mmCIF file of the N, C-alpha and C atoms, coordinates in Angstrom:
data_MODEL
# 
_entry.id   MODEL 
# 
loop_
_atom_site.group_PDB 
_atom_site.id 
_atom_site.type_symbol 
_atom_site.label_atom_id 
_atom_site.label_alt_id 
_atom_site.label_comp_id 
_atom_site.label_asym_id 
_atom_site.label_entity_id 
_atom_site.label_seq_id 
_atom_site.pdbx_PDB_ins_code 
_atom_site.Cartn_x 
_atom_site.Cartn_y 
_atom_site.Cartn_z 
_atom_site.occupancy 
_atom_site.B_iso_or_equiv 
_atom_site.pdbx_formal_charge 
_atom_site.auth_seq_id 
_atom_site.auth_comp_id 
_atom_site.auth_asym_id 
_atom_site.auth_atom_id 
_atom_site.pdbx_PDB_model_num 
ATOM 1   N N  . MET A 1 1  ? 11.993 -13.603 -15.934 1.00 0.00 ? 1  MET A N  1 
ATOM 2   C CA . MET A 1 1  ? 11.550 -13.346 -14.572 1.00 0.00 ? 1  MET A CA 1 
ATOM 3   C C  . MET A 1 1  ? 12.280 -12.144 -14.000 1.00 0.00 ? 1  MET A C  1 
ATOM 4   N N  . ASN A 1 2  ? 13.601 -12.079 -14.224 1.00 0.00 ? 2  ASN A N  1 
ATOM 5   C CA . ASN A 1 2  ? 14.396 -10.978 -13.703 1.00 0.00 ? 2  ASN A CA 1 
ATOM 6   C C  . ASN A 1 2  ? 13.988 -9.654  -14.347 1.00 0.00 ? 2  ASN A C  1 
ATOM 7   N N  . THR A 1 3  ? 13.666 -9.685  -15.635 1.00 0.00 ? 3  THR A N  1 
ATOM 8   C CA . THR A 1 3  ? 13.236 -8.476  -16.328 1.00 0.00 ? 3  THR A CA 1 
ATOM 9   C C  . THR A 1 3  ? 11.903 -7.981  -15.773 1.00 0.00 ? 3  THR A C  1 
ATOM 10  N N  . ALA A 1 4  ? 11.019 -8.902  -15.440 1.00 0.00 ? 4  ALA A N  1 
ATOM 11  C CA . ALA A 1 4  ? 9.731  -8.517  -14.862 1.00 0.00 ? 4  ALA A CA 1 
ATOM 12  C C  . ALA A 1 4  ? 9.911  -7.865  -13.497 1.00 0.00 ? 4  ALA A C  1 
ATOM 13  N N  . LEU A 1 5  ? 10.837 -8.381  -12.699 1.00 0.00 ? 5  LEU A N  1 
ATOM 14  C CA . LEU A 1 5  ? 11.097 -7.783  -11.388 1.00 0.00 ? 5  LEU A CA 1 
ATOM 15  C C  . LEU A 1 5  ? 11.727 -6.403  -11.530 1.00 0.00 ? 5  LEU A C  1 
ATOM 16  N N  . GLN A 1 6  ? 12.623 -6.236  -12.503 1.00 0.00 ? 6  GLN A N  1 
ATOM 17  C CA . GLN A 1 6  ? 13.217 -4.923  -12.725 1.00 0.00 ? 6  GLN A CA 1 
ATOM 18  C C  . GLN A 1 6  ? 12.182 -3.917  -13.192 1.00 0.00 ? 6  GLN A C  1 
ATOM 19  N N  . LEU A 1 7  ? 11.269 -4.346  -14.040 1.00 0.00 ? 7  LEU A N  1 
ATOM 20  C CA . LEU A 1 7  ? 10.197 -3.474  -14.492 1.00 0.00 ? 7  LEU A CA 1 
ATOM 21  C C  . LEU A 1 7  ? 9.273  -3.103  -13.330 1.00 0.00 ? 7  LEU A C  1 
ATOM 22  N N  . ALA A 1 8  ? 8.975  -4.074  -12.471 1.00 0.00 ? 8  ALA A N  1 
ATOM 23  C CA . ALA A 1 8  ? 8.148  -3.802  -11.291 1.00 0.00 ? 8  ALA A CA 1 
ATOM 24  C C  . ALA A 1 8  ? 8.845  -2.826  -10.357 1.00 0.00 ? 8  ALA A C  1 
ATOM 25  N N  . GLN A 1 9  ? 10.153 -2.965  -10.194 1.00 0.00 ? 9  GLN A N  1 
ATOM 26  C CA . GLN A 1 9  ? 10.920 -2.030  -9.362  1.00 0.00 ? 9  GLN A CA 1 
ATOM 27  C C  . GLN A 1 9  ? 10.857 -0.619  -9.927  1.00 0.00 ? 9  GLN A C  1 
ATOM 28  N N  . LEU A 1 10 ? 11.001 -0.499  -11.218 1.00 0.00 ? 10 LEU A N  1 
ATOM 29  C CA . LEU A 1 10 ? 10.967 0.813   -11.861 1.00 0.00 ? 10 LEU A CA 1 
ATOM 30  C C  . LEU A 1 10 ? 9.605  1.477   -11.681 1.00 0.00 ? 10 LEU A C  1 
ATOM 31  N N  . ILE A 1 11 ? 8.548  0.721   -11.914 1.00 0.00 ? 11 ILE A N  1 
ATOM 32  C CA . ILE A 1 11 ? 7.198  1.263   -11.771 1.00 0.00 ? 11 ILE A CA 1 
ATOM 33  C C  . ILE A 1 11 ? 6.921  1.639   -10.324 1.00 0.00 ? 11 ILE A C  1 
ATOM 34  N N  . LEU A 1 12 ? 7.308  0.773   -9.390  1.00 0.00 ? 12 LEU A N  1 
ATOM 35  C CA . LEU A 1 12 ? 7.080  1.068   -7.978  1.00 0.00 ? 12 LEU A CA 1 
ATOM 36  C C  . LEU A 1 12 ? 7.900  2.271   -7.511  1.00 0.00 ? 12 LEU A C  1 
ATOM 37  N N  . ALA A 1 13 ? 9.097  2.437   -8.038  1.00 0.00 ? 13 ALA A N  1 
ATOM 38  C CA . ALA A 1 13 ? 9.914  3.597   -7.671  1.00 0.00 ? 13 ALA A CA 1 
ATOM 39  C C  . ALA A 1 13 ? 9.234  4.893   -8.103  1.00 0.00 ? 13 ALA A C  1 
ATOM 40  N N  . VAL A 1 14 ? 8.686  4.916   -9.302  1.00 0.00 ? 14 VAL A N  1 
ATOM 41  C CA . VAL A 1 14 ? 7.982  6.097   -9.790  1.00 0.00 ? 14 VAL A CA 1 
ATOM 42  C C  . VAL A 1 14 ? 6.728  6.351   -8.952  1.00 0.00 ? 14 VAL A C  1 
ATOM 43  N N  . VAL A 1 15 ? 6.020  5.286   -8.580  1.00 0.00 ? 15 VAL A N  1 
ATOM 44  C CA . VAL A 1 15 ? 4.814  5.424   -7.761  1.00 0.00 ? 15 VAL A CA 1 
ATOM 45  C C  . VAL A 1 15 ? 5.145  5.979   -6.381  1.00 0.00 ? 15 VAL A C  1 
ATOM 46  N N  . VAL A 1 16 ? 6.214  5.487   -5.764  1.00 0.00 ? 16 VAL A N  1 
ATOM 47  C CA . VAL A 1 16 ? 6.603  5.973   -4.433  1.00 0.00 ? 16 VAL A CA 1 
ATOM 48  C C  . VAL A 1 16 ? 7.026  7.442   -4.513  1.00 0.00 ? 16 VAL A C  1 
ATOM 49  N N  . ILE A 1 17 ? 7.793  7.805   -5.527  1.00 0.00 ? 17 ILE A N  1 
ATOM 50  C CA . ILE A 1 17 ? 8.203  9.203   -5.684  1.00 0.00 ? 17 ILE A CA 1 
ATOM 51  C C  . ILE A 1 17 ? 6.991  10.103  -5.875  1.00 0.00 ? 17 ILE A C  1 
ATOM 52  N N  . ALA A 1 18 ? 6.057  9.691   -6.711  1.00 0.00 ? 18 ALA A N  1 
ATOM 53  C CA . ALA A 1 18 ? 4.853  10.494  -6.943  1.00 0.00 ? 18 ALA A CA 1 
ATOM 54  C C  . ALA A 1 18 ? 4.022  10.618  -5.674  1.00 0.00 ? 18 ALA A C  1 
ATOM 55  N N  . ALA A 1 19 ? 3.906  9.541   -4.909  1.00 0.00 ? 19 ALA A N  1 
ATOM 56  C CA . ALA A 1 19 ? 3.118  9.582   -3.674  1.00 0.00 ? 19 ALA A CA 1 
ATOM 57  C C  . ALA A 1 19 ? 3.739  10.523  -2.647  1.00 0.00 ? 19 ALA A C  1 
ATOM 58  N N  . VAL A 1 20 ? 5.063  10.528  -2.552  1.00 0.00 ? 20 VAL A N  1 
ATOM 59  C CA . VAL A 1 20 ? 5.734  11.439  -1.621  1.00 0.00 ? 20 VAL A CA 1 
ATOM 60  C C  . VAL A 1 20 ? 5.551  12.882  -2.075  1.00 0.00 ? 20 VAL A C  1 
ATOM 61  N N  . LEU A 1 21 ? 5.641  13.127  -3.362  1.00 0.00 ? 21 LEU A N  1 
ATOM 62  C CA . LEU A 1 21 ? 5.452  14.489  -3.857  1.00 0.00 ? 21 LEU A CA 1 
ATOM 63  C C  . LEU A 1 21 ? 4.024  14.982  -3.650  1.00 0.00 ? 21 LEU A C  1 
ATOM 64  N N  . VAL A 1 22 ? 3.054  14.104  -3.773  1.00 0.00 ? 22 VAL A N  1 
ATOM 65  C CA . VAL A 1 22 ? 1.666  14.490  -3.516  1.00 0.00 ? 22 VAL A CA 1 
ATOM 66  C C  . VAL A 1 22 ? 1.483  14.852  -2.045  1.00 0.00 ? 22 VAL A C  1 
ATOM 67  N N  . GLN A 1 23 ? 2.137  14.116  -1.159  1.00 0.00 ? 23 GLN A N  1 
ATOM 68  C CA . GLN A 1 23 ? 2.047  14.428  0.265   1.00 0.00 ? 23 GLN A CA 1 
ATOM 69  C C  . GLN A 1 23 ? 2.676  15.784  0.558   1.00 0.00 ? 23 GLN A C  1 
ATOM 70  N N  . LEU A 1 24 ? 3.817  16.086  -0.047  1.00 0.00 ? 24 LEU A N  1 
ATOM 71  C CA . LEU A 1 24 ? 4.475  17.359  0.199   1.00 0.00 ? 24 LEU A CA 1 
ATOM 72  C C  . LEU A 1 24 ? 3.682  18.523  -0.362  1.00 0.00 ? 24 LEU A C  1 
ATOM 73  N N  . ARG A 1 25 ? 2.925  18.308  -1.415  1.00 0.00 ? 25 ARG A N  1 
ATOM 74  C CA . ARG A 1 25 ? 2.126  19.366  -2.000  1.00 0.00 ? 25 ARG A CA 1 
ATOM 75  C C  . ARG A 1 25 ? 1.000  19.772  -1.056  1.00 0.00 ? 25 ARG A C  1 
ATOM 76  N N  . ASN A 1 26 ? 0.515  18.846  -0.232  1.00 0.00 ? 26 ASN A N  1 
ATOM 77  C CA . ASN A 1 26 ? -0.576 19.142  0.687   1.00 0.00 ? 26 ASN A CA 1 
ATOM 78  C C  . ASN A 1 26 ? -0.119 19.948  1.894   1.00 0.00 ? 26 ASN A C  1 
ATOM 79  N N  . THR A 1 27 ? 1.172  20.015  2.167   1.00 0.00 ? 27 THR A N  1 
ATOM 80  C CA . THR A 1 27 ? 1.673  20.781  3.297   1.00 0.00 ? 27 THR A CA 1 
ATOM 81  C C  . THR A 1 27 ? 2.051  22.171  2.836   1.00 0.00 ? 27 THR A C  1 
ATOM 82  N N  . GLY A 1 28 ? 2.188  23.078  3.762   1.00 0.00 ? 28 GLY A N  1 
ATOM 83  C CA . GLY A 1 28 ? 2.652  24.418  3.431   1.00 0.00 ? 28 GLY A CA 1 
ATOM 84  C C  . GLY A 1 28 ? 4.138  24.391  3.136   1.00 0.00 ? 28 GLY A C  1 
ATOM 85  N N  . MET A 1 29 ? 4.620  25.353  2.371   1.00 0.00 ? 29 MET A N  1 
ATOM 86  C CA . MET A 1 29 ? 6.039  25.367  2.013   1.00 0.00 ? 29 MET A CA 1 
ATOM 87  C C  . MET A 1 29 ? 6.922  25.569  3.232   1.00 0.00 ? 29 MET A C  1 
ATOM 88  N N  . GLY A 1 30 ? 6.454  26.311  4.210   1.00 0.00 ? 30 GLY A N  1 
ATOM 89  C CA . GLY A 1 30 ? 7.261  26.531  5.405   1.00 0.00 ? 30 GLY A CA 1 
ATOM 90  C C  . GLY A 1 30 ? 7.510  25.251  6.166   1.00 0.00 ? 30 GLY A C  1 
ATOM 91  N N  . SER A 1 31 ? 6.476  24.453  6.356   1.00 0.00 ? 31 SER A N  1 
ATOM 92  C CA . SER A 1 31 ? 6.653  23.205  7.088   1.00 0.00 ? 31 SER A CA 1 
ATOM 93  C C  . SER A 1 31 ? 7.349  22.145  6.237   1.00 0.00 ? 31 SER A C  1 
ATOM 94  N N  . ALA A 1 32 ? 7.210  22.224  4.926   1.00 0.00 ? 32 ALA A N  1 
ATOM 95  C CA . ALA A 1 32 ? 7.882  21.247  4.058   1.00 0.00 ? 32 ALA A CA 1 
ATOM 96  C C  . ALA A 1 32 ? 9.388  21.475  4.042   1.00 0.00 ? 32 ALA A C  1 
ATOM 97  N N  . LEU A 1 33 ? 9.818  22.709  4.247   1.00 0.00 ? 33 LEU A N  1 
ATOM 98  C CA . LEU A 1 33 ? 11.246 23.022  4.207   1.00 0.00 ? 33 LEU A CA 1 
ATOM 99  C C  . LEU A 1 33 ? 11.858 23.121  5.586   1.00 0.00 ? 33 LEU A C  1 
ATOM 100 N N  . GLY A 1 34 ? 11.150 22.665  6.613   1.00 0.00 ? 34 GLY A N  1 
ATOM 101 C CA . GLY A 1 34 ? 11.726 22.622  7.943   1.00 0.00 ? 34 GLY A CA 1 
ATOM 102 C C  . GLY A 1 34 ? 11.248 23.724  8.860   1.00 0.00 ? 34 GLY A C  1 
ATOM 103 N N  . GLY A 1 35 ? 10.423 24.629  8.373   1.00 0.00 ? 35 GLY A N  1 
ATOM 104 C CA . GLY A 1 35 ? 9.907  25.691  9.221   1.00 0.00 ? 35 GLY A CA 1 
ATOM 105 C C  . GLY A 1 35 ? 8.873  25.168  10.192  1.00 0.00 ? 35 GLY A C  1 
ATOM 106 N N  . SER A 1 36 ? 8.516  25.968  11.155  1.00 0.00 ? 36 SER A N  1 
ATOM 107 C CA . SER A 1 36 ? 7.548  25.511  12.149  1.00 0.00 ? 36 SER A CA 1 
ATOM 108 C C  . SER A 1 36 ? 6.131  25.793  11.674  1.00 0.00 ? 36 SER A C  1 
ATOM 109 N N  . ASP A 1 37 ? 5.251  24.964  12.097  1.00 0.00 ? 37 ASP A N  1 
ATOM 110 C CA . ASP A 1 37 ? 3.827  25.123  11.808  1.00 0.00 ? 37 ASP A CA 1 
ATOM 111 C C  . ASP A 1 37 ? 3.148  25.522  13.105  1.00 0.00 ? 37 ASP A C  1 
ATOM 112 N N  . SER A 1 38 ? 1.875  25.867  13.039  1.00 0.00 ? 38 SER A N  1 
ATOM 113 C CA . SER A 1 38 ? 1.190  26.309  14.250  1.00 0.00 ? 38 SER A CA 1 
ATOM 114 C C  . SER A 1 38 ? 1.017  25.176  15.250  1.00 0.00 ? 38 SER A C  1 
ATOM 115 N N  . SER A 1 39 ? 0.948  23.948  14.782  1.00 0.00 ? 39 SER A N  1 
ATOM 116 C CA . SER A 1 39 ? 0.820  22.817  15.695  1.00 0.00 ? 39 SER A CA 1 
ATOM 117 C C  . SER A 1 39 ? 1.916  21.803  15.402  1.00 0.00 ? 39 SER A C  1 
ATOM 118 N N  . PHE A 1 40 ? 2.356  21.128  16.430  1.00 0.00 ? 40 PHE A N  1 
ATOM 119 C CA . PHE A 1 40 ? 3.432  20.148  16.284  1.00 0.00 ? 40 PHE A CA 1 
ATOM 120 C C  . PHE A 1 40 ? 2.907  18.851  15.697  1.00 0.00 ? 40 PHE A C  1 
ATOM 121 N N  . PHE A 1 41 ? 1.694  18.487  16.038  1.00 0.00 ? 41 PHE A N  1 
ATOM 122 C CA . PHE A 1 41 ? 1.107  17.226  15.582  1.00 0.00 ? 41 PHE A CA 1 
ATOM 123 C C  . PHE A 1 41 ? -0.285 17.504  15.050  1.00 0.00 ? 41 PHE A C  1 
ATOM 124 N N  . HIS A 1 42 ? -0.616 16.860  13.957  1.00 0.00 ? 42 HIS A N  1 
ATOM 125 C CA . HIS A 1 42 ? -1.989 16.950  13.461  1.00 0.00 ? 42 HIS A CA 1 
ATOM 126 C C  . HIS A 1 42 ? -2.425 15.558  13.009  1.00 0.00 ? 42 HIS A C  1 
ATOM 127 N N  . ALA A 1 43 ? -3.681 15.287  13.206  1.00 0.00 ? 43 ALA A N  1 
ATOM 128 C CA . ALA A 1 43 ? -4.224 13.984  12.815  1.00 0.00 ? 43 ALA A CA 1 
ATOM 129 C C  . ALA A 1 43 ? -4.490 13.980  11.309  1.00 0.00 ? 43 ALA A C  1 
ATOM 130 N N  . ARG A 1 44 ? -4.127 12.894  10.672  1.00 0.00 ? 44 ARG A N  1 
ATOM 131 C CA . ARG A 1 44 ? -4.396 12.763  9.240   1.00 0.00 ? 44 ARG A CA 1 
ATOM 132 C C  . ARG A 1 44 ? -5.832 12.302  9.063   1.00 0.00 ? 44 ARG A C  1 
ATOM 133 N N  . ARG A 1 45 ? -6.514 12.962  8.160   1.00 0.00 ? 45 ARG A N  1 
ATOM 134 C CA . ARG A 1 45 ? -7.909 12.602  7.895   1.00 0.00 ? 45 ARG A CA 1 
ATOM 135 C C  . ARG A 1 45 ? -8.164 12.659  6.405   1.00 0.00 ? 45 ARG A C  1 
ATOM 136 N N  . GLY A 1 46 ? -9.115 11.869  5.969   1.00 0.00 ? 46 GLY A N  1 
ATOM 137 C CA . GLY A 1 46 ? -9.553 11.913  4.582   1.00 0.00 ? 46 GLY A CA 1 
ATOM 138 C C  . GLY A 1 46 ? -8.483 11.481  3.601   1.00 0.00 ? 46 GLY A C  1 
ATOM 139 N N  . ILE A 1 47 ? -8.323 12.320  2.573   1.00 0.00 ? 47 ILE A N  1 
ATOM 140 C CA . ILE A 1 47 ? -7.392 11.981  1.488   1.00 0.00 ? 47 ILE A CA 1 
ATOM 141 C C  . ILE A 1 47 ? -5.946 12.018  1.969   1.00 0.00 ? 47 ILE A C  1 
ATOM 142 N N  . ASP A 1 48 ? -5.659 12.843  2.972   1.00 0.00 ? 48 ASP A N  1 
ATOM 143 C CA . ASP A 1 48 ? -4.300 12.899  3.527   1.00 0.00 ? 48 ASP A CA 1 
ATOM 144 C C  . ASP A 1 48 ? -3.921 11.555  4.150   1.00 0.00 ? 48 ASP A C  1 
ATOM 145 N N  . ARG A 1 49 ? -4.839 10.955  4.860   1.00 0.00 ? 49 ARG A N  1 
ATOM 146 C CA . ARG A 1 49 ? -4.595 9.645   5.473   1.00 0.00 ? 49 ARG A CA 1 
ATOM 147 C C  . ARG A 1 49 ? -4.477 8.556   4.406   1.00 0.00 ? 49 ARG A C  1 
ATOM 148 N N  . LEU A 1 50 ? -5.309 8.652   3.384   1.00 0.00 ? 50 LEU A N  1 
ATOM 149 C CA . LEU A 1 50 ? -5.268 7.670   2.298   1.00 0.00 ? 50 LEU A CA 1 
ATOM 150 C C  . LEU A 1 50 ? -3.927 7.722   1.561   1.00 0.00 ? 50 LEU A C  1 
ATOM 151 N N  . THR A 1 51 ? -3.447 8.922   1.239   1.00 0.00 ? 51 THR A N  1 
ATOM 152 C CA . THR A 1 51 ? -2.160 9.018   0.547   1.00 0.00 ? 51 THR A CA 1 
ATOM 153 C C  . THR A 1 51 ? -1.012 8.577   1.451   1.00 0.00 ? 51 THR A C  1 
ATOM 154 N N  . PHE A 1 52 ? -1.107 8.854   2.744   1.00 0.00 ? 52 PHE A N  1 
ATOM 155 C CA . PHE A 1 52 ? -0.079 8.413   3.687   1.00 0.00 ? 52 PHE A CA 1 
ATOM 156 C C  . PHE A 1 52 ? -0.006 6.891   3.731   1.00 0.00 ? 52 PHE A C  1 
ATOM 157 N N  . ASN A 1 53 ? -1.145 6.233   3.867   1.00 0.00 ? 53 ASN A N  1 
ATOM 158 C CA . ASN A 1 53 ? -1.180 4.767   3.911   1.00 0.00 ? 53 ASN A CA 1 
ATOM 159 C C  . ASN A 1 53 ? -0.772 4.159   2.568   1.00 0.00 ? 53 ASN A C  1 
ATOM 160 N N  . PHE A 1 54 ? -1.153 4.790   1.479   1.00 0.00 ? 54 PHE A N  1 
ATOM 161 C CA . PHE A 1 54 ? -0.767 4.305   0.152   1.00 0.00 ? 54 PHE A CA 1 
ATOM 162 C C  . PHE A 1 54 ? 0.748  4.375   -0.028  1.00 0.00 ? 54 PHE A C  1 
ATOM 163 N N  . THR A 1 55 ? 1.361  5.453   0.455   1.00 0.00 ? 55 THR A N  1 
ATOM 164 C CA . THR A 1 55 ? 2.811  5.607   0.351   1.00 0.00 ? 55 THR A CA 1 
ATOM 165 C C  . THR A 1 55 ? 3.537  4.529   1.150   1.00 0.00 ? 55 THR A C  1 
ATOM 166 N N  . ILE A 1 56 ? 3.038  4.239   2.339   1.00 0.00 ? 56 ILE A N  1 
ATOM 167 C CA . ILE A 1 56 ? 3.640  3.187   3.158   1.00 0.00 ? 56 ILE A CA 1 
ATOM 168 C C  . ILE A 1 56 ? 3.511  1.830   2.466   1.00 0.00 ? 56 ILE A C  1 
ATOM 169 N N  . GLY A 1 57 ? 2.340  1.527   1.936   1.00 0.00 ? 57 GLY A N  1 
ATOM 170 C CA . GLY A 1 57 ? 2.131  0.258   1.242   1.00 0.00 ? 57 GLY A CA 1 
ATOM 171 C C  . GLY A 1 57 ? 3.000  0.120   0.007   1.00 0.00 ? 57 GLY A C  1 
ATOM 172 N N  . ALA A 1 58 ? 3.107  1.181   -0.775  1.00 0.00 ? 58 ALA A N  1 
ATOM 173 C CA . ALA A 1 58 ? 3.938  1.142   -1.978  1.00 0.00 ? 58 ALA A CA 1 
ATOM 174 C C  . ALA A 1 58 ? 5.419  0.996   -1.615  1.00 0.00 ? 58 ALA A C  1 
ATOM 175 N N  . SER A 1 59 ? 5.830  1.620   -0.511  1.00 0.00 ? 59 SER A N  1 
ATOM 176 C CA . SER A 1 59 ? 7.222  1.501   -0.072  1.00 0.00 ? 59 SER A CA 1 
ATOM 177 C C  . SER A 1 59 ? 7.551  0.078   0.362   1.00 0.00 ? 59 SER A C  1 
ATOM 178 N N  . PHE A 1 60 ? 6.643  -0.542  1.121   1.00 0.00 ? 60 PHE A N  1 
ATOM 179 C CA . PHE A 1 60 ? 6.863  -1.928  1.531   1.00 0.00 ? 60 PHE A CA 1 
ATOM 180 C C  . PHE A 1 60 ? 6.878  -2.868  0.324   1.00 0.00 ? 60 PHE A C  1 
ATOM 181 N N  . LEU A 1 61 ? 5.998  -2.621  -0.632  1.00 0.00 ? 61 LEU A N  1 
ATOM 182 C CA . LEU A 1 61 ? 5.971  -3.446  -1.836  1.00 0.00 ? 61 LEU A CA 1 
ATOM 183 C C  . LEU A 1 61 ? 7.261  -3.285  -2.635  1.00 0.00 ? 61 LEU A C  1 
ATOM 184 N N  . PHE A 1 62 ? 7.771  -2.055  -2.729  1.00 0.00 ? 62 PHE A N  1 
ATOM 185 C CA . PHE A 1 62 ? 9.044  -1.815  -3.404  1.00 0.00 ? 62 PHE A CA 1 
ATOM 186 C C  . PHE A 1 62 ? 10.180 -2.542  -2.688  1.00 0.00 ? 62 PHE A C  1 
ATOM 187 N N  . PHE A 1 63 ? 10.182 -2.482  -1.363  1.00 0.00 ? 63 PHE A N  1 
ATOM 188 C CA . PHE A 1 63 ? 11.209 -3.167  -0.567  1.00 0.00 ? 63 PHE A CA 1 
ATOM 189 C C  . PHE A 1 63 ? 11.150 -4.674  -0.803  1.00 0.00 ? 63 PHE A C  1 
ATOM 190 N N  . PHE A 1 64 ? 9.948  -5.239  -0.794  1.00 0.00 ? 64 PHE A N  1 
ATOM 191 C CA . PHE A 1 64 ? 9.772  -6.680  -0.993  1.00 0.00 ? 64 PHE A CA 1 
ATOM 192 C C  . PHE A 1 64 ? 10.241 -7.106  -2.383  1.00 0.00 ? 64 PHE A C  1 
ATOM 193 N N  . VAL A 1 65 ? 9.883  -6.350  -3.412  1.00 0.00 ? 65 VAL A N  1 
ATOM 194 C CA . VAL A 1 65 ? 10.286 -6.691  -4.769  1.00 0.00 ? 65 VAL A CA 1 
ATOM 195 C C  . VAL A 1 65 ? 11.803 -6.561  -4.917  1.00 0.00 ? 65 VAL A C  1 
ATOM 196 N N  . SER A 1 66 ? 12.400 -5.570  -4.259  1.00 0.00 ? 66 SER A N  1 
ATOM 197 C CA . SER A 1 66 ? 13.856 -5.405  -4.325  1.00 0.00 ? 66 SER A CA 1 
ATOM 198 C C  . SER A 1 66 ? 14.585 -6.573  -3.671  1.00 0.00 ? 66 SER A C  1 
ATOM 199 N N  . ILE A 1 67 ? 14.103 -7.000  -2.518  1.00 0.00 ? 67 ILE A N  1 
ATOM 200 C CA . ILE A 1 67 ? 14.705 -8.148  -1.840  1.00 0.00 ? 67 ILE A CA 1 
ATOM 201 C C  . ILE A 1 67 ? 14.539 -9.413  -2.681  1.00 0.00 ? 67 ILE A C  1 
ATOM 202 N N  . LEU A 1 68 ? 13.363 -9.603  -3.252  1.00 0.00 ? 68 LEU A N  1 
ATOM 203 C CA . LEU A 1 68 ? 13.097 -10.769 -4.100  1.00 0.00 ? 68 LEU A CA 1 
ATOM 204 C C  . LEU A 1 68 ? 14.019 -10.770 -5.321  1.00 0.00 ? 68 LEU A C  1 
ATOM 205 N N  . ALA A 1 69 ? 14.219 -9.610  -5.922  1.00 0.00 ? 69 ALA A N  1 
ATOM 206 C CA . ALA A 1 69 ? 15.106 -9.523  -7.093  1.00 0.00 ? 69 ALA A CA 1 
ATOM 207 C C  . ALA A 1 69 ? 16.548 -9.828  -6.703  1.00 0.00 ? 69 ALA A C  1 
ATOM 208 N N  . ALA A 1 70 ? 16.961 -9.388  -5.523  1.00 0.00 ? 70 ALA A N  1 
ATOM 209 C CA . ALA A 1 70 ? 18.332 -9.651  -5.068  1.00 0.00 ? 70 ALA A CA 1 
ATOM 210 C C  . ALA A 1 70 ? 18.541 -11.136 -4.759  1.00 0.00 ? 70 ALA A C  1 
ATOM 211 N N  . VAL A 1 71 ? 17.539 -11.775 -4.200  1.00 0.00 ? 71 VAL A N  1 
ATOM 212 C CA . VAL A 1 71 ? 17.654 -13.196 -3.846  1.00 0.00 ? 71 VAL A CA 1 
ATOM 213 C C  . VAL A 1 71 ? 17.663 -14.055 -5.113  1.00 0.00 ? 71 VAL A C  1 
ATOM 214 N N  . LEU A 1 72 ? 16.846 -13.716 -6.080  1.00 0.00 ? 72 LEU A N  1 
ATOM 215 C CA . LEU A 1 72 ? 16.753 -14.520 -7.305  1.00 0.00 ? 72 LEU A CA 1 
ATOM 216 C C  . LEU A 1 72 ? 17.905 -14.283 -8.268  1.00 0.00 ? 72 LEU A C  1 
ATOM 217 N N  . GLN A 1 73 ? 18.665 -13.251 -8.040  1.00 0.00 ? 73 GLN A N  1 
ATOM 218 C CA . GLN A 1 73 ? 19.763 -12.953 -8.964  1.00 0.00 ? 73 GLN A CA 1 
ATOM 219 C C  . GLN A 1 73 ? 20.927 -13.789 -8.692  1.00 0.00 ? 73 GLN A C  1 
# 
């Protein structure tokens, strides 16, 4: 059981890292490195919104699996 949770943590960690990198690729390099963009706020639409929500879901799932692994250990 513990090995399965560790494997799930590893897979989820890679998924969260990949999702964050995909989000950063969609932004300009100036705004990704702290530079200013033409607008302060923009609405997420389409695939940008989907990747944003997917990243949040994967992060919560990683958090839940990590807590579960810590409790069962």
